[in-house]
N, C-alpha and C positions, 0 to 999 in steps of 0.2 A: 129247505134245510141247508143246502149248500150256501145260499146267500147269507143265512144267519151265521153259519160257521165263519165265513170270511169277515163278516161284520165284527164278530167277537174277536177273531184273530187280529183284525185291524185295530180294534180298541186296545188290545193287549200290547200290540206293537207301539201304539201311540203312547201308552202309559210308560212302556219301557224306554222309549226315546226321551220322554219328558224327564224320567228319572236320571237318564244319562246326562241330559242337559243340566239338570239341577245339580248333579254330582260335579259336573265340570265347573259350574258357577260357584259351588260351595254354599255355605249357610247364608240365610238372608239377613239383611240389615234394614231396619225401618227408619227412614229419615223424616223428621218434622222440621219445617222451614219457616223462618220469618225473614222476609226481604222487603223492608218498607219502601224502598225505591221502586219496587214493582207491585206494591199493594198486596203483598203476600204476608199474611199474619197467622202464624202457628198453624200451618196446613200440612197434612201428611203428604209425602212425596212418593213416587214409585220406588219399590223395593230395589236395593242394590245388593250385590253378592260378594262375599269373600272369594278369593282365588288363591292358588299356590303359585302364581306367576313368579318365576325366578329372575325375570329381567329387572335389574335395579331401577327403581322409580326415578324419574327426572325431576319431580316436584318435591316439595318438603314432605317429610315423613313424621307423622305423629305416632309414637309408639306407646301402646297401652300395656302396662305391666301390672297384672293383678297380684303379683307376689308381695309387693311392698304396699302396706295399707296404712292409712292415717286415721282421721277421726270418723266416728260414726255420726250419721246425720239424724237430727231430730225432726227437721221439716222446713218447709218454705211456705210463706203466706203473707198476710197483710195485718195491719192494725185495724181492729174493729173499734173505731172511736164511737163516742156517743152519737155523733152526727151520722156516721155510717149506719149504725143500728136504726136511727130514726128514719133514714131514707128507706131502709129495707122494710120497716114496719109500716110505712106509708104505701107500700105495694099491696095489691090484693093477695090474699093468702096463697092462692094457687101459683101466681107468678113468682112470689117470693120463694116458695118451696122449690119450684123448678130452677130458679137461679142458684139457690144454695146447694141443690144437688149437683148442678153443673160446676160449682166452685169447689166443693169439698168431697166429691167422690172421684175416683181415678179411672173408671171404666169408660168404654165407648168414647163419646165426645166430651167427657168431663175432664177436669184438669187436676183434681186431687190436692187442693190446698191442705196443708197438714199442720200449720202453726199459726196461732193468733196472738196478737198483743192487744191488751185492753188497758184502759186507764183506771186506776183506783181513785174513784171520784171523777171530777171533770178533767178533761184535757182542754187544750185551746181549740179543739175541734168539737166541742160541745156547744149547745145553743145558749147555755149560761153557765156561770161558775158555781160549783157547789162542792161540798165535802159530805161525808156521811154523818157529820156531827156539827152542824152549823147552829150557832147560838147568837142571841142578841149581844151587842157590844158590851164588854165588861164581864160577861159570864164565862165560866169554865165548866168542864164536865170530865174530870179525871177518871171517874168510874164508868164513863161511856154509857150512861143510862139512856141517852138520846140517840145512840148509834142506829142508823137505818140506811139501807141501800138506796132509798129515796128514788130519784129520777131513773136510776139504772134499772129498776124493776119494771119500768114502762117500755124500755127499748132494748138495752144491752142484754139483760137477763133472758127475755123470751127469744131473742135471736140466737144467743149462745145455746140455749136449750134445744132449739131446732137444729143447729149445727151439730150438736153432740148426738142427737138422734140419728143424724145422717152419718157422722163419723165419730163413733165413741172414743177412738184413740187420739183425737185431736189434742195437741198440747197448747196450753194457754199460759201466757206470761202476763203478769200484772205489774204496772208501773204507776206510782203516784206522781202527779204534777205538783202537788202541794199538800202539806198537812192542814188541818182545820186552822182558821186564822187565829183562834184563841191560843193556839200553841206557838205562835210565831212572834218573832221580835218586832215586826212592824205592824202586826195586826191587820195585814192586807193579804188579798189572794195572790198578789204579784210580788215576787222578791221576798226579802226578809229571810231569816234563818229559824230553824227549830230551836226553841229555848231549852237549855239543858234540863230544867226542872220538868219538862214534858217528854223527855226521851222515853221513859217507861210507859207513859200513857200512849205515845204514838206507836210504840212497838205493839201494845195490846190492841190498838186501833187496827193495825195491819193484820194481826192475828184474827180479830173479830171479822174482818173482811173475808179472809180465807174460809172461816167457819160459816159465815153467812152465805157465801157462794156454794159451799158444800151442801148446805141445807136446800139450795135451789137445784141441786144435782149437777153442779159445775165444779170441777176440780181445777184449782190453780196449781199448775205444775211448778212454777217458779215466780219469784218477784224480784224487782230491783227496789232498793230503798228510796230512790229518787230519780226521776227522769231529768236528764241534762242538768246535773247538779251545779255546773259552773255557768249556767245561763239563766239569770233571774229576770229576764225581760218578757217572757211569755205571760199570758194570763189564763190559767194560774201558773205559778212557778215558785221555786224555793231554792235558795242558795245553800249548798251543803258541801263544803270542801272535804278533801279526803280524810283529814284527821277526824272531823266530826262524823263522817260516815263510818269510819272504822270504829270509833267509840260507840256509836249507836248499835252497830252490829254485834260487837263482842260483849257488851255489857247489858244489852236490852233485847234487840230483835232475835239474835241467835238463841239466847236462853229462853225467850218467850215461846219460840217455836218448839224448842225441846220440851218445855213444860207441858205444852198441849199435845205433844207427840204427833206433830204435823210433819209430813215429809216434803212440804213445799221448799224448794231450793232457793238460796239467796244468791243472786247474781249482782255484782257490784258495777259501779260507774255509770253505764248507760249514757255515754256521751262520746265526743269526737275523738278520732284517732290521733290527734296532735298532742294528747296528754296521757301517754302510757304511764307516766310517773304516778298518776292518780291511782289506778288499780294496783300497780306494783307496790306502792307504799302500804296499801291495806294487806296485800298478800304477804308482805314481809313481816307483818305483825303476827307473832306466834299465837296471840290470843284470838285475833280475828280470823286468821287463815282457816282454822278447822270448820268454821261456820260457812265458808264461801265455796260455792260450786264453781264459779268462774266469773268472767268479765264480759260486759256487753258494750258494743261500740256503735256509733253513728259515723258518718263520713262527710259532714259539712266543713270539716277542716282536717288536715293531715293526710297521710297516705295509708292505703289499705295494707301494704306489706309491713307496716309498723306492728300489726297484730301478732305477727310471728315472733317478734322480740318478746312480747308478753308470754306467749306460749313457751318459748325457749327458756325463759326464766323460771316458769312454773308449769312444766309439762303435764303435771297431774291435774291442772285446773282447766276447765272448759272455756271456750270462746263462743260468742253469739253476736250476730249482726242484727240489731233490733230496730233500726230506723233509717230510711232515706226517702225524701220526698221527690215528687216530680212537680216542677213548677208549672202552673197554668199559663197559657192554654195547652201546653204540651207540644212536643215535637217528636213524632214517631221515630224518625231516622236517628236523631241525636240521642234521645232519652233511652230508647231500647239498647242501642249500641253501648252507651256509656254505662248503664246500670248492669247489663250482662257482663261487660268487661270487669267492672270494679267489684260487683257484688256477687252475682251468680258464680262467676269464675274466680274473681279476686278474693272475695271473703272466704269462700270455701277452700281455695288453695292456701289460705292463711289461717286454717284451722277452725273456722266457724262451723258450728253444728246446726245453725239455723240462719235463715236470711228472711227478713221481714221488710216489706215495703210499707211506706206511710202514704196514704191510708186506703181502706177498702173502697169507700164510696162517698160521694157528695152530690149535690144537685148542680144544675147548669151554671149557677152563680157562685159555685165553690162554697156554698153554705151547708150546714151552719158553722159558725165559729164565734168565739167570745169576742167582746170588745176589749180595748186597751191592751192588745197584744196577741189576739188570736190570729191564726194564719189565714189570710184572705186570698192566698194564691196557691193553696194546696190542691192539686188535682188528684182525685181519687182514681183507683184502678178502674172504677166504674163511675159513670155519670148516670144517676137514676132520676127520672122525672115520671112520677106515677109508676106505671108498669113498663115504661120505656127504659131500656138499658143500652148505654154506649160503652164499649170497651176501650180503655185508654192504655198508655204504655205499660203501667205497672201490672196490668192484667197479663200481658204477653210475656213480660220479664219473668214473672213467677211461673207462668205456665210451662216455660221451656225446661224448668227443673222439676216442679212439683208433680207433674203427671207421671214422671218416670222414676225420679229419685225418691223412693218411698222411705218413710222413717225406718231406721235400722240399716239403711244402705251405708257403705263405707267408701270413703274416697281412696282411690288407688293412684299409682304413679303414671304420669304422662310427661313428656317433654313439651314445654310451652314457650312461646316467645311473643314479642309485641305484635308481630304480623298475624299470627294465628293463635291467640290466647285460647286455652281450652282447659277442661277439667273432666275427669272420669270417675265413675262410681260403680261399685258392684252392689247389686240389690240382694235382699234376702231370698228373692224368687229366682235366683240364678241368671239374672240379666246383667249386662254391662251397658252403662249409659255414658255416652261421650257428648259433651257440649262444646261446639267450636264456633268461634266468631272470626270473620274476616275483618280485621281491624285496619285494612289498607284502603286505598282509594281506587283500586282496580280489581277486576275479577281474579280469583286466585284458586288454583287447583292444589290438591294435597293428597297424600296417601296415608291411610290409617293401617297400622300394622298391629296384629294381635295374635299371639301364639303361632307365629310363622306364616300367617295368612294376611292378605291385604284386600282393602277395597279403596276405590278412588272417589274423592269428593271434589266438587267445584262450588264455590260461593262467590256471589257478586259482592262488591264493596259494601261493608256494613251489614251483611247478612249473617244470620245465626242459624245453625242447625243442631238439633239433638238427634243423635244416632242411638238406636236401641237394638241390641242383639244378644243372643245367648252366649253365656260364658263357655259352655261346652261346644266347641266347634267341630 
């Protein structure tokens, strides 16, 4: 009895001591690290703790202030191209389901992708060019009697249906690379413009797509009228300058969506940050503006901070980052560092509600892609060969945000600079998420301050950490 008493007392004392130590340490912070130079890729690190240390820190201080809030986040993810869906459908059902669970749920070792971009018809990462209303040369179909989702029913639709079963809240953005060739000025899949006499038919074509996907159990949350409207060199592609996109939206697409009582949002532009005049000219049009939810950007030209000028001109309109590729064969150190700096941190600090990497998957030869202008050097977030899966830079880039910054999270204020670019979000679950990059060429220490408490971090050159902690300290 005496031994048992002392054993219980000893346990109680140990628990009390542990509580005292924990109280001294403060609330826990969960770090996840990517440090390519040391072959560390999105791995959870030992817990660190907040403290009330009053000694002024000697290293840089990142102050997180949840009182000032910015845009609400829709999600982070990848483009599910036709080729990506094809690679997934070539996997065995069990292996595919396990991979999709890992990609699109956020518990345990899963990373919680929450946003998908799909092409309306073929993109240049499809195995061939097609629209949903292809006809022999010289024929037209203004009543869309021949409309059919066609090849997408074999790959894209079943993959999306499985993703939706896994994550019913996933948001899907659709973007067309081209109208059917019979609607175009050059009657070719590449280049050319939408002929004015087919504006109405093309608006109904896009509406038919939304409805056809709904019938498959797939909700299209938003669409852009044209992918990269100022780049007619892809196959497929179509040139659509701002004046034409504005005319198409205000007189055709917007009214067509209203007539069908569809809540799919219109997002304009969908091209590089060097031409903010394109979306601004449409937003300045009082007839087009009411139909427009916001603007989408890529970053193959221009600067990411240009996006804030669009927000400042029209603060009631949203911004989205919808495409950036990683060039094959990929460079983990360079690509992850650059994309986290410019997109995960840069795009969200410049008001973007979503960040999408191009693209989800390809095979080891970067196939499939179209001929005469398809991308033959686009490295997927995943390389899939049968059931074998290799994770590439875009997988880890998105993982650092998607796992923690769940839809409905709100960006909050932090101070940031070129050496330690960072961004923070408050989640609907009462968490604070801070993403920090060491953008220097040497190891760098820093202190994070939140509500009068601090914790210390150290990152090697080019390393990224996501810190996850409770808002209530």
